[in-house]
GUPA-752714 format. One line per field, with one value per residue (C-alpha): residue number from 1; residue in one letter; x, z, y. Coordinates in steps of 0.05 Angstrom, whole numbers, plus 5000, padded with zeros to 4 digits. Layout:
BEGIN
pos = (NUM/...)
code = (A/...)
east = (X/...)
up = (Z/...)
north = (Y/...)
end
This chain:
BEGIN
pos = (1/2/3/4/5/6/7/8/9/10/11/12/13/14/15/16/17/18/19/20/21/22/23/24/25/26/27/28/29/30/31/32/33/34/35/36/37/38/39/40/41/42/43/44/45/46/47/48/49/50/51/52/53/54/55/56/57/58/59/60/61/62/63/64/65/66/67/68/69/70/71/72/73/74/75/76/77/78/79/80/81/82/83/84/85/86/87/88/89/90/91/92/93/94/95/96/97/98/99/100/101/102/103/104/105/106/107/108/109/110/111/112/113/114/115/116/117/118/119/120/121/122/123/124/125/126/127/128/129/130/131/132/133/134/135/136/137/138/139/140/141/142/143/144/145/146/147/148/149/150/151/152/153/154/155/156/157/158/159/160/161/162/163/164/165/166/167/168/169/170/171/172/173/174/175/176/177/178/179/180/181/182/183/184/185/186/187/188/189/190/191/192/193/194/195/196/197/198/199/200/201/202/203/204/205/206/207/208/209/210/211/212/213/214/215/216/217/218/219/220/221/222/223/224/225/226/227/228/229/230/231/232/233/234/235/236/237/238/239/240/241/242/243/244/245/246/247/248/249/250/251/252/253/254/255/256/257/258/259/260/261/262/263/264/265/266/267/268/269/270/271/272/273/274/275/276/277/278/279/280/281/282/283/284/285/286/287/288/289/290/291/292/293/294/295/296/297/298/299/300/301/302/303/304/305/306/307/308/309/310/311/312/313/314/315/316/317/318/319/320/321/322/323/324/325/326/327/328/329/330/331/332/333/334/335/336/337/338/339/340/341/342/343/344/345/346/347/348/349/350/351/352/353/354/355/356/357/358/359/360/361/362/363/364/365/366/367/368/369/370/371/372/373/374/375/376/377/378/379/380/381/382/383/384/385/386/387)
code = (X/X/X/X/X/X/X/X/X/X/X/X/X/X/X/X/X/X/X/X/X/X/X/X/X/X/X/X/X/X/X/X/X/X/X/X/X/X/X/X/X/X/X/X/X/X/X/X/X/X/X/X/X/X/X/X/X/X/X/X/X/X/X/X/X/X/X/X/X/X/X/X/X/X/X/X/X/X/X/X/X/X/X/X/X/X/X/X/X/X/X/X/X/X/X/X/X/X/X/X/X/X/X/X/X/X/X/X/X/X/X/X/X/X/X/X/X/X/X/X/X/X/X/X/X/X/X/X/X/X/X/X/X/X/X/X/X/X/X/X/X/X/X/X/X/X/X/X/X/X/X/X/X/X/X/X/X/X/X/X/X/X/X/X/X/X/X/X/X/X/X/X/X/X/X/X/X/X/X/X/X/X/X/X/X/X/X/X/X/X/X/X/X/X/X/X/X/X/X/X/X/X/X/X/X/X/X/X/X/X/X/X/X/X/X/X/X/X/X/X/X/X/X/X/X/X/X/X/X/X/X/X/X/X/X/X/X/X/X/X/X/X/X/X/X/X/X/X/X/X/X/X/X/X/X/X/X/X/X/X/X/X/X/X/X/X/X/X/X/X/X/X/X/X/X/X/X/X/X/X/X/X/X/X/X/X/X/X/X/X/X/X/X/X/X/X/X/X/X/X/X/X/X/X/X/X/X/X/X/X/X/X/X/X/X/X/X/X/X/X/X/X/X/X/X/X/X/X/X/X/X/X/X/X/X/X/X/X/X/X/X/X/X/X/X/X/X/X/X/X/X/X/X/X/X/X/X/X/X/X/X/X/X/X/X/X/X/X/X/X/X/X/X/X/X/X/X/X/X/X/X/X/X/X/X/X/X)
east = (4901/4929/4860/4831/4880/4825/4845/4911/4890/4877/4812/4850/4881/4814/4783/4839/4830/4756/4774/4817/4781/4816/4772/4713/4644/4649/4717/4691/4629/4671/4718/4659/4630/4695/4688/4615/4640/4668/4598/4564/4520/4518/4449/4468/4533/4497/4446/4500/4547/4500/4472/4539/4562/4638/4677/4747/4757/4807/4759/4704/4747/4747/4672/4665/4714/4677/4610/4636/4658/4590/4555/4602/4596/4521/4513/4503/4566/4549/4540/4605/4642/4616/4639/4709/4718/4700/4749/4804/4792/4801/4862/4895/4887/4917/4976/4964/4986/4980/4908/4894/4923/4874/4816/4840/4845/4772/4752/4788/4750/4685/4698/4715/4647/4615/4657/4684/4750/4769/4756/4798/4856/4850/4853/4913/4950/4935/4955/5021/5036/5027/5053/5110/5156/5104/5102/5027/5011/5056/5017/4951/4975/4997/4928/4895/4940/4927/4851/4855/4890/4841/4784/4811/4828/4903/4920/4995/5004/4956/4999/5060/5026/4999/5070/5094/5039/5053/5124/5097/5046/5088/5088/5013/4967/4913/4861/4906/4918/4844/4832/4891/4862/4795/4834/4870/4803/4780/4844/4835/4761/4774/4828/4782/4823/4766/4804/4851/4789/4770/4840/4835/4769/4801/4856/4804/4770/4830/4808/4754/4716/4716/4689/4621/4618/4566/4621/4650/4581/4566/4632/4625/4551/4559/4623/4591/4530/4572/4620/4576/4505/4492/4426/4433/4407/4422/4389/4364/4379/4453/4453/4407/4465/4496/4441/4484/4503/4431/4400/4452/4443/4367/4368/4407/4363/4301/4328/4348/4277/4245/4213/4221/4175/4222/4284/4258/4240/4310/4342/4303/4336/4405/4387/4368/4437/4475/4437/4501/4520/4452/4415/4351/4334/4391/4436/4497/4548/4604/4668/4672/4652/4615/4549/4563/4587/4527/4481/4513/4485/4416/4433/4439/4401/4403/4341/4352/4337/4294/4260/4292/4260/4188/4164/4178/4134/4060/4027/4032/4105/4119/4086/4130/4195/4183/4165/4231/4272/4247/4263/4332/4314/4289/4213/4174/4132/4070/4081/4093/4030/3988/4017/4004/3935/3907/3894/3933/3955/3915/3950/4018/3990/3983/4057/4072/4042/4098/4151/4121/4122/4195/4212/4177/4213/4280/4263/4241/4295/4351/4339/4350/4301/4333/4291/4317/4281/4212/4234/4252/4304/4325/4397/4423/4478/4532/4515/4515/4589/4580/4509)
up = (1218/1152/1120/1180/1172/1130/1148/1110/1054/0983/0949/0905/0966/1001/0940/0937/1010/0998/0952/1006/1030/1097/1119/1163/1144/1199/1174/1103/1124/1162/1103/1055/1101/1101/1025/1033/1072/1006/0977/1035/1050/1124/1139/1105/1145/1211/1194/1176/1234/1293/1284/1265/1314/1322/1364/1358/1402/1354/1296/1340/1351/1276/1274/1325/1286/1219/1254/1291/1226/1196/1256/1258/1184/1185/1244/1302/1337/1408/1384/1346/1410/1444/1387/1384/1459/1456/1399/1436/1500/1462/1423/1485/1521/1462/1457/1384/1383/1307/1306/1371/1341/1282/1330/1371/1306/1290/1362/1361/1300/1330/1392/1345/1311/1379/1399/1461/1479/1541/1507/1448/1495/1528/1461/1439/1502/1488/1415/1435/1482/1428/1367/1331/1273/1220/1174/1160/1234/1245/1192/1224/1292/1264/1233/1301/1334/1277/1285/1360/1358/1304/1350/1410/1364/1378/1307/1320/1341/1287/1235/1260/1250/1183/1160/1185/1147/1084/1085/1087/1030/0982/1032/1045/1020/0972/1028/1076/1024/1016/1091/1099/1046/1084/1147/1109/1084/1157/1176/1122/1139/1213/1197/1147/1085/1039/0974/1002/1017/0944/0923/0968/0937/0868/0892/0920/0852/0825/0865/0818/0869/0923/0881/0876/0951/0998/1037/0975/0950/1020/1024/0955/0964/1033/1018/0956/0996/1050/1003/0946/0974/0921/0931/0954/0901/0919/0908/0976/0958/0956/1032/1048/1080/1117/1162/1198/1132/1107/1168/1169/1096/1103/1161/1118/1057/1099/1130/1061/1035/1098/1118/1193/1203/1163/1194/1264/1242/1216/1275/1321/1283/1295/1369/1372/1345/1393/1441/1471/1405/1373/1432/1425/1355/1323/1384/1358/1412/1371/1338/1275/1213/1147/1182/1236/1188/1142/1203/1222/1159/1191/1264/1264/1323/1299/1265/1206/1214/1155/1190/1144/1083/1107/1087/1014/1015/1010/1069/1040/1019/1091/1118/1074/1089/1164/1163/1128/1171/1235/1212/1221/1173/1101/1098/1050/0999/1023/1094/1069/1025/1084/1128/1077/1052/1109/1065/1031/0959/0906/0840/0813/0797/0873/0882/0824/0867/0917/0863/0839/0910/0918/0852/0874/0941/0906/0858/0915/0967/0934/0983/0955/0970/0947/0923/0933/0930/0946/0999/1007/1051/1058/1042/1071/1039/1087/1067/0992/0982/1013/0992)
north = (8314/8338/8337/8374/8432/8464/8536/8528/8482/8504/8484/8435/8401/8397/8366/8315/8296/8286/8228/8196/8133/8136/8194/8179/8204/8257/8281/8284/8323/8375/8383/8391/8444/8483/8486/8508/8568/8595/8589/8625/8565/8579/8550/8485/8482/8493/8439/8389/8402/8412/8341/8309/8255/8256/8205/8235/8297/8330/8322/8350/8412/8423/8414/8469/8512/8508/8515/8577/8610/8597/8628/8688/8706/8698/8745/8697/8719/8695/8623/8630/8649/8587/8543/8574/8568/8494/8483/8520/8479/8413/8436/8464/8398/8361/8409/8429/8502/8513/8490/8527/8591/8587/8579/8639/8679/8666/8681/8749/8773/8749/8791/8849/8841/8843/8905/8869/8903/8863/8796/8818/8834/8765/8730/8772/8750/8677/8683/8716/8657/8604/8643/8608/8625/8608/8669/8662/8659/8720/8758/8738/8760/8828/8835/8824/8876/8924/8916/8921/8989/9013/8993/9031/9090/9088/9108/9119/9046/9024/9059/9021/8954/8976/8991/8922/8888/8928/8901/8830/8836/8795/8737/8737/8683/8710/8706/8743/8796/8808/8812/8859/8905/8905/8923/8978/9005/9009/9046/9098/9105/9116/9169/9205/9189/9173/9178/9124/9082/9087/9067/9005/8986/8991/8944/8895/8894/8856/8796/8770/8729/8783/8840/8804/8790/8820/8855/8890/8912/8939/8977/9007/9028/9058/9096/9127/9145/9180/9215/9235/9225/9173/9137/9065/9017/8945/8878/8856/8783/8801/8805/8747/8707/8766/8794/8845/8880/8872/8906/8961/8979/8975/9024/9075/9063/9074/9138/9163/9154/9183/9116/9118/9058/9014/9045/9028/8958/8943/8977/8929/8872/8902/8910/8837/8819/8863/8909/8936/8968/8982/9014/9053/9078/9119/9108/9071/9054/9022/9045/9086/9047/9055/9046/9098/9152/9141/9142/9208/9239/9233/9247/9323/9352/9423/9452/9497/9572/9594/9652/9705/9672/9666/9735/9718/9656/9640/9605/9535/9548/9570/9508/9463/9499/9499/9425/9408/9457/9425/9354/9324/9268/9267/9264/9221/9257/9221/9247/9318/9317/9293/9348/9403/9383/9341/9281/9225/9237/9199/9210/9229/9297/9308/9296/9343/9397/9386/9391/9456/9485/9466/9500/9563/9563/9557/9613/9660/9643/9604/9547/9478/9422/9357/9299/9228/9161/9188/9238/9311/9345/9417/9434/9499/9540/9515/9443/9452/9437/9368/9352)
end
């Protein structure tokens, strides 16, 4: 049982237990898989644990627990819920509240990923019933309450729990400290305090292993894109093990470059993960997050009024400015060229024609046409301070 308390064991202690010959092969495999979680080897974990035969029901509960974490982090949240519920059922029958609490903790954050409010409330009630004086469990329970009130946008109560957690920072394990900072980032994001978000990212950088993680790279890239309109340049392989982050960032990258075909393709992948949150294309039905605010950059329904500038422009300049004014999304240069000239571009010189037209439009009207990653978008005067 001590070796199976993998949630609370340090890596050194896990490694020491792996050398203990009293462990069964099943117990050793589960413990090894809990270490593989740190290495993001989720597919390997799933392969090992789904076919693992376990005779002891308590050990089987830990198999479900590790398997559920692997499913949750890799984006298969519904399977994760099933695993956690099976672990909780076993642990409840065996009257092991500390182990059951850890399973409930994982279940809560899976329901949070799925944006399931009622299910979160049910898990919070259960956690409250089995909570004991263990300081680490108390911190985890406060984190769940903090995240719940952030989700339902009760920022007054969320602030109260944030303050309580701040007072306990010195007593947090390193892992709890990292997760608390991620929660804090979410709090500042949802309350529009973006400079505080940046401060939190700087604090997270101090954790050497975390600053290279997919989640940190995602947070940094998406915040910079929203705040400063920085183009998103990321290595796609960085997100190969976290499909939810991968598909979200690919949707934004595709919108940024005016590639609607790709944007719709990646949106369909998000819809397959959770069709209650990612409904039809561009219709996000979840709480405020980095993805939603970046998506909002491309969701404006209002067309731009450029009528007062048209008299100053040549016919082809008018055609270009009207095309951009009517679009709520950036348009790829290839699409624009085809619209203006009725044929696909063939050489770089063809695309230089577009650049020259944009320069002439700016000179004649003062209107700014911004180029980014192979696309153009029109920026009106009232947008220039934030563009």
